[in-house]
Each structure stands twice: as structure tokens, then as C-alpha cells.
C-alpha atoms as one frame of an Amber mdcrd trajectory, in Angstrom:
protein
  -7.460  -0.878 -21.731  -8.652   1.990 -19.528 -12.406   1.364 -19.696 -12.422
  -1.771 -17.475 -10.098   0.019 -15.054 -12.434   3.050 -14.941 -15.511   0.860
 -14.441 -13.847  -0.987 -11.549 -12.762   2.389 -10.104 -16.353   3.670 -10.097
 -17.637   0.508  -8.449 -14.904   0.649  -5.809 -15.617   4.316  -5.100 -19.301
   3.605  -4.502 -18.488   0.686  -2.221 -15.798   2.616  -0.320 -18.323   4.935
   1.313 -20.731   2.234   2.394 -21.010   1.811   6.152 -19.719  -1.780   5.882
 -16.477  -0.750   4.192 -15.882   2.178   6.559 -16.342  -0.137   9.538 -13.737
  -2.499   8.068 -11.012   0.029   8.877 -11.733  -0.110  12.623 -10.107  -3.469
  13.461  -6.927  -2.847  11.408  -6.771   0.665  12.894  -6.965  -0.665  16.455
  -4.286  -3.267  15.677  -2.057  -0.608  14.106  -2.560   1.829  16.986  -1.772
  -0.863  19.546   1.403  -1.812  17.696   2.651   1.650  16.769   1.490   3.293
  19.988   3.666   0.887  21.940   6.605   1.125  19.547   6.600   4.933  19.402
   6.190   5.249  23.165   9.006   2.827  23.966  11.327   3.275  21.033  11.042
   6.750  19.528  13.417   8.552  21.872  16.050   5.766  21.805  15.863   5.818
  17.990  16.362   9.591  17.908  19.282   9.316  20.353  20.889   6.568  18.258
  20.547   8.519  15.026  21.905  11.665  16.687  24.953   9.710  17.871  25.522
   8.247  14.384  25.247  11.670  12.747  27.686  13.151  15.276  30.215  10.327
  14.989  30.387  10.326  11.196  30.037  14.065  10.603  26.698  13.648   8.888
  25.292  16.875  10.308  27.804  18.890   8.277  27.255  16.764   5.157  23.466
  16.886   5.323  23.560  20.599   6.144  25.664  21.298   3.054  23.390  19.212
   0.824  20.240  20.891   2.150  21.801  24.345   1.813  22.704  23.655  -1.816
  19.058  22.725  -2.443  17.786  25.851  -0.695  16.498  23.802   2.241  18.988
  24.925   4.862  16.179  25.597   7.360  15.670  21.816   7.624  19.130  21.048
   8.986  17.939  21.166  12.603  15.252  18.599  11.755  17.474  16.116   9.930
  17.428  13.461  12.657  13.608  13.465  13.167  13.120  13.410   9.393  15.445
  10.431   8.959  13.573   8.636  11.769  10.239   9.320  10.050  11.502   8.142
   6.670  12.855   4.969   8.278   9.533   4.247   9.994   7.289   5.141   7.064
   7.766   1.890   5.066   7.189  -0.109   8.257   3.890   1.712   8.756   2.907
   0.936   5.165   3.878  -2.715   5.548   1.976  -3.276   8.794  -1.093  -1.480
   7.399  -0.996  -3.738   4.325  -0.645  -6.872   6.443  -3.496  -5.892   8.775
  -5.729  -5.102   5.795  -4.858  -8.459   4.262  -5.726 -10.271   7.487  -8.686
  -8.214   8.702 -10.306  -6.741   5.602  -9.532  -8.504   2.309 -11.671 -11.606
   3.028 -14.626  -9.340   3.864 -13.960  -7.231   0.752 -13.950 -10.385  -1.387
 -17.256 -11.551   0.101 -18.807  -8.088  -0.329 -17.820  -7.695  -3.992 -18.751
 -11.279  -4.798 -22.202 -10.926  -3.249 -22.954  -7.532  -4.787 -21.494  -7.857
  -8.297 -20.634 -11.503  -9.024 -23.054 -13.754  -7.125 -22.945 -16.468  -9.814
 -19.164 -16.648 -10.105 -17.947 -20.133  -9.184 -15.324 -20.420  -6.445 -12.392
 -22.632  -7.391 -10.146 -21.763  -4.390  -6.911 -21.446  -6.373  -5.161 -19.558
  -3.584  -4.485 -20.166   0.084  -3.588 -18.328   3.271  -0.022 -19.638   3.107
   0.239 -18.615  -0.541  -0.989 -15.126   0.297   1.457 -14.923   3.195   4.354
 -15.942   0.937   3.383 -13.371  -1.709   3.050 -10.673   0.971   6.365 -11.414
   2.662   8.445 -11.696  -0.502   6.859  -8.555  -1.935   7.402  -6.655   1.300
  11.051  -7.737   1.468  11.763  -6.441  -2.045   9.722  -3.286  -1.372  11.669
  -2.521   1.818  15.056  -2.953   0.152  14.074  -0.706  -2.751  12.593   1.852
  -0.357  15.900   2.113   1.507  17.777   2.521  -1.775  15.473   5.370  -2.854
  15.535   7.294   0.458  18.044   9.887  -0.846  15.463  10.870  -3.468  13.499
  12.651  -0.724  15.905  15.540  -1.228  13.886  16.040  -4.433  10.252  15.668
  -3.343   8.634  15.196  -6.805  11.094  12.431  -7.697  10.477  10.736  -4.347
   6.718  10.912  -4.937   7.042   9.151  -8.296   9.427   6.537  -6.864   7.065
   5.774  -3.988   4.091   5.522  -6.358   5.904   3.051  -8.618   7.090   0.964
  -5.670   3.629   0.852  -4.175   2.188   0.120  -7.604   4.361  -2.946  -7.941
   3.697  -4.118  -4.371  -0.070  -3.678  -4.443  -0.369  -5.233  -7.908   1.550
  -8.269  -6.678  -0.204  -8.680  -3.325  -3.769  -7.618  -4.047  -4.165  -9.392
  -7.372  -3.353 -12.643  -5.561  -5.808 -11.914  -2.732  -8.505 -10.714  -5.138
  -8.395 -13.944  -7.157  -7.473 -16.494  -4.504 -11.056 -17.474  -3.645 -12.728
 -17.549  -7.056  -9.985 -18.327  -9.579  -8.099 -21.529 -10.125  -4.310 -21.348
 -10.029  -4.162 -21.428 -13.841  -6.803 -18.705 -14.192  -5.021 -16.471 -11.702
  -1.703 -16.831 -13.522  -3.348 -16.191 -16.887  -4.950 -12.948 -15.671  -1.804
 -11.709 -13.929   0.259 -12.334 -17.087  -2.233 -10.979 -19.634  -3.351  -8.005
 -17.513  -0.067  -7.212 -15.786   0.123  -3.707 -17.265  -3.423  -2.841 -16.180
  -2.786  -4.180 -12.686   0.343  -2.026 -12.469  -1.665   1.030 -13.586  -4.188
   0.463 -10.782  -1.380  -0.085  -8.292   0.546   3.027  -9.376  -2.510   5.292
  -9.207  -3.188   3.856  -5.771   0.465   4.509  -4.971   0.016   8.195  -5.761
  -2.922   8.264  -3.356  -0.822   6.333  -0.863   1.856   9.016  -0.920  -0.568
  11.480   0.677  -0.402  10.093   4.252   3.403  10.274   4.164   3.245  13.863
   2.956   0.795  14.720   5.756   2.982  13.059   8.363   6.368  14.400   7.301
   5.110  17.776   6.086   3.141  18.433   9.265   5.974  17.309  11.485   8.269
  19.873   9.842   6.218  22.554  11.554   5.868  20.783  14.903   7.707  17.641
  15.995   5.398  17.631  19.023   2.563  16.619  16.675   4.503  13.538  15.554
   2.292  10.959  17.383  -0.972  12.623  16.265   0.192  12.816  12.668   1.353
   9.201  12.837  -2.142   8.078  13.908  -3.759  10.162  11.159  -1.354   8.744
   8.587  -2.044   5.154   9.656  -5.794   5.702   9.365  -5.401   7.285   5.917
  -3.245   4.343   4.806  -5.940   1.913   5.930  -8.714   3.775   4.115  -6.626
   3.937   0.930  -5.706   0.254   1.210  -9.388  -0.696   1.554 -10.255   1.349
  -1.534  -7.322  -0.229  -3.393  -8.501  -3.680  -2.327 -11.986  -2.931  -3.634
 -10.593  -1.619  -6.917  -8.460  -4.729  -7.475 -11.334  -6.983  -6.412 -13.817
  -5.503  -8.871 -11.298  -5.435 -11.715  -9.912  -8.932 -11.170 -13.287 -10.630
 -10.728 -14.619  -8.926 -13.874 -11.575 -10.182 -15.782 -12.167 -13.656 -14.378
 -15.828 -13.565 -15.400 -14.837 -12.415 -18.907 -12.172 -15.124 -19.163 -14.645
 -17.851 -18.280 -17.275 -16.422 -20.623 -14.751 -16.410 -23.490 -13.758 -20.006
 -22.762 -17.405 -21.059 -22.582 -18.127 -19.341 -25.892 -15.129 -21.090 -27.464
 -16.332 -24.435 -26.173 -19.822 -23.865 -27.556 -18.433 -22.821 -30.949 -16.400
 -26.028 -31.188 -19.426 -28.068 -30.246
């Protein structure tokens, strides 16, 4: 089970540091910076003011202070509002990064992997842009709801890290397996691979999710020491998300196309045996 995953990982790692793949992060980065630069400039202070008013009205400062003190984190009570704002924005940053990668990078990743590793693989066009959009939006909706439910777990950082990795594992397995197979596989082939290799796809997604937790740790952890660095850390986190998403896209692409090639080879061998 792990050998095909490891082989695809090695191929993705080699491709990740090619100049072509590094350049792929530029367009999504510019789109993300334009979006989040405007949103943070116009909306960050109103968001902080709103959260401060909510905490004051419902006595949440006292409640959160007591909870943090019981966990030995009393020094964080003055940063509760900025932290809540960051945790609320973090899934939105992940979602927009994923969407921009899907729009600006995944088609190029598919062409790159196909040309380098699978030039003879027939394209059956079993997916579509609308299909990819539907898979993205439904996955993102479920991801966002589950993210909100698991926010209290950030009081226990290791548990939150595992929860985020599993959530991202599910989301990336759902979204990127579709995109990786949409050009080359037929609809039936794509469904067969997703069903038969669902566990392996989840493993790739969860490992990627652990990597994807790093930008959030950088952003939130750094901001604990200086809220002034919030915009700089946000930009760094967005760029790290994009790089990790590109690597994840490559990993899924190599793995899924190899599985597709093996599936077709097995069917061809079965056909020849019957003949």
C-alpha cells in the first residue's frame, strides 16, 4: 500500500523544486495578496472591534481567561480577541488558496506530470470544470462547518493539529483526486480508483494536512509575540499554503495517474487473456 504512495511522493518532491513549479505559485500568490490585502486593510479593525464588543457583552473575557488560566495559558488572555480573529480567518485563507491553486495551477500540474511521466496515457475527459467546481464547493462547505466545530480544540494544540490534518486530508483527497483524474480518466475509471484507493488517497491527504498545519502555526505562533507582524505573517502563511498545495497537487497527480495506468494495463491484460 505504501510503496506507490512513496514513489509518487519522490516524483512530486523532484518536480516541486523545478523552476516551472515554483513559478506556478506566483499567480495564485498575487491573487491571494490582492484579495487578502484588501480584506485585511478594510476589515481587520472592524472585525476586532466587533469581537471585542461580543466578548464584553457576553462576559467571554472572564470565561476565556478562566479556561486559559486552568490550562496554564493565562498570559494569552490579553490576546484572546486577535487569536479568535486569526482562527476565524485561517480556514478562509486555506479555502481561497485551494481555489486559486485549482484555477491557476492544477491544469498546468496535470500537463506537466502527463508530459514528463505519462506521455502515452489516453485522455478520456471524464471530468469537467463545473464538476470540479461542484466538488470544491461542497467539500469546502463541509470543511468550513467542521472547522468551526473543532475551533475549541485549539486550547489543546496537539489535538487541534491532528484535527486540522484529518480535515485537510479529507478535503484534499476529495478535491485533488477529482482534479488529478478529470483529464485522463473516464467517469467510471475515476470512481473506481476513488473507491478502491480511498484509504491511500486519505493517507496522502492527511500527511499533506500535517504539512498544511505549519503555515497556521507560523501565523498564530508568531502573532502571539507581536500582533504588529500580523499582516507580514499572513502573507508568509498564504505563500506557504500555496507551495504546499502545489506539492500536494503534484503528489496526487503522480499517484492517481499511475493508478490509472495500472488499471488500464490490468484491463488490457484481462482482455488479452480472454482472447
